[in-house]
C-alpha positions as CSV (number, residue, x, y, z in Angstrom):
1,M,0.0,0.2,-0.1
2,M,2.7,2.6,1.1
3,A,4.3,1.8,-2.5
4,Q,1.5,2.5,-4.4
5,Y,1.3,6.1,-2.4
6,S,4.9,6.3,-3.1
7,A,4.2,6.1,-7.0
8,I,1.2,8.4,-7.1
9,Y,3.4,10.6,-5.1
10,E,6.1,10.4,-7.5
11,V,4.1,10.8,-10.8
12,Q,2.2,13.7,-9.3
13,E,5.9,15.4,-8.3
14,T,7.2,14.7,-12.4
15,I,3.4,16.3,-13.6
16,N,3.9,19.6,-11.3
17,Q,7.7,19.8,-12.3
18,M,7.0,19.0,-16.3
19,T,4.0,21.3,-15.8
20,Q,6.0,24.2,-14.6
21,A,8.8,23.5,-17.1
22,A,6.3,23.5,-20.4
23,Y,4.9,26.8,-18.9
24,V,8.2,28.8,-18.6
25,E,9.3,27.5,-22.1
26,L,6.0,28.6,-23.5
27,Q,6.5,31.9,-21.9
28,R,9.9,32.2,-23.3
29,A,8.7,31.2,-26.8
30,T,5.7,33.5,-27.0
31,A,7.5,36.7,-25.4
32,V,7.9,38.0,-28.7
33,L,4.2,38.9,-28.9
34,N,4.6,41.1,-25.7
35,T,3.6,44.3,-27.0
36,E,3.5,46.4,-23.5
37,Q,5.3,49.8,-23.7
38,S,8.6,49.4,-21.8
39,D,8.3,53.4,-21.2
40,E,4.7,53.1,-19.3
41,D,4.4,54.6,-16.3
42,R,4.0,51.5,-13.7
43,D,2.3,53.7,-10.9
44,A,-0.5,54.6,-13.9
45,E,-1.0,51.3,-15.0
46,D,-1.3,50.1,-11.6
47,R,-3.9,52.7,-10.7
48,A,-5.5,51.5,-14.0
49,Q,-5.8,48.0,-12.6
50,R,-7.1,48.7,-9.2
51,I,-9.9,51.1,-10.9
52,A,-11.0,48.2,-12.8
53,M,-10.6,45.8,-10.2
54,S,-12.9,48.0,-7.7
55,G,-15.6,47.8,-9.9
56,M,-15.8,44.1,-10.5
57,D,-18.0,41.6,-8.8
58,M,-16.5,38.3,-7.8
59,A,-18.4,36.3,-10.0
60,R,-16.9,38.0,-12.8
61,S,-13.5,38.6,-11.3
62,T,-11.7,36.4,-14.1
63,E,-13.3,37.7,-17.1
64,S,-12.6,41.2,-15.9
65,V,-9.0,40.7,-14.9
66,E,-8.5,39.1,-18.3
67,A,-10.1,42.1,-19.9
68,T,-8.1,44.6,-17.8
69,N,-4.7,42.3,-18.4
70,S,-5.6,42.5,-22.4
71,R,-6.3,46.2,-22.4
72,L,-3.1,47.1,-20.6
73,S,-0.9,44.9,-22.6
74,G,-1.6,46.8,-25.8
75,K,-2.5,45.1,-29.3
76,H,-0.7,42.6,-30.6
77,D,0.7,43.1,-34.3
78,L,2.0,39.6,-35.7
79,S,2.7,41.4,-39.0
80,K,5.8,43.2,-37.2
81,L,7.1,39.7,-36.3
82,T,10.3,39.3,-38.2
83,P,11.0,35.7,-39.6
84,A,13.2,34.2,-36.9
85,Q,10.4,35.4,-34.1
86,I,7.7,33.8,-35.9
87,D,9.8,30.3,-36.1
88,R,10.8,31.1,-32.5
89,L,7.0,31.4,-31.8
90,E,6.3,28.4,-34.1
91,L,8.7,26.1,-32.3
92,G,7.5,27.2,-29.1
93,F,4.0,25.9,-30.0
94,Q,5.0,22.6,-31.4
95,Q,7.0,22.1,-28.1
96,A,4.1,22.7,-25.8
97,I,2.0,20.0,-28.3
98,T,4.9,17.9,-27.6
99,D,5.1,18.4,-23.7
100,D,1.2,18.4,-23.8
101,R,1.5,14.9,-25.4
102,R,3.7,13.9,-22.4
103,L,1.8,15.3,-19.5
104,H,-1.1,13.2,-21.1
105,R,0.1,10.2,-20.9
106,L,1.7,11.2,-17.6
107,Y,-2.1,11.4,-16.2
108,V,-3.4,8.6,-18.3
109,Y,-0.6,6.9,-16.2
110,L,-1.7,8.3,-12.6
111,E,-5.3,7.4,-13.2
112,W,-4.3,3.6,-13.6
113,L,-2.3,4.1,-10.4
114,Y,-5.1,5.5,-8.5
115,G,-7.4,2.9,-10.2
116,R,-5.1,0.0,-8.6
117,L,-5.4,1.8,-5.4
118,A,-8.8,1.4,-5.3
119,K,-9.2,-1.9,-5.9
């Protein structure tokens, strides 16, 4: 029984680590889409976010936060990307798909482990 719990814990830990690594890699690959202004006044941005958040109710908080982040992040203009940036973006998406498939296999294995534990 303890060996089964240990195996489950190890798989869950592996999934957590792989998920974090995949997230970081995807963020690096999509960094070319960052259109935020580097000279933006951080205080003005913080005020705009606080104002947007002060009027939202908890039921719509995720939508409101996403809308605020989108507005503060600027408009993505893919036509301004260089061929190298497009290649980097494409490779990042391909890697994310591969990572997702690996994680899916681990989730299936984890489900099997939990199934064995229930027997």
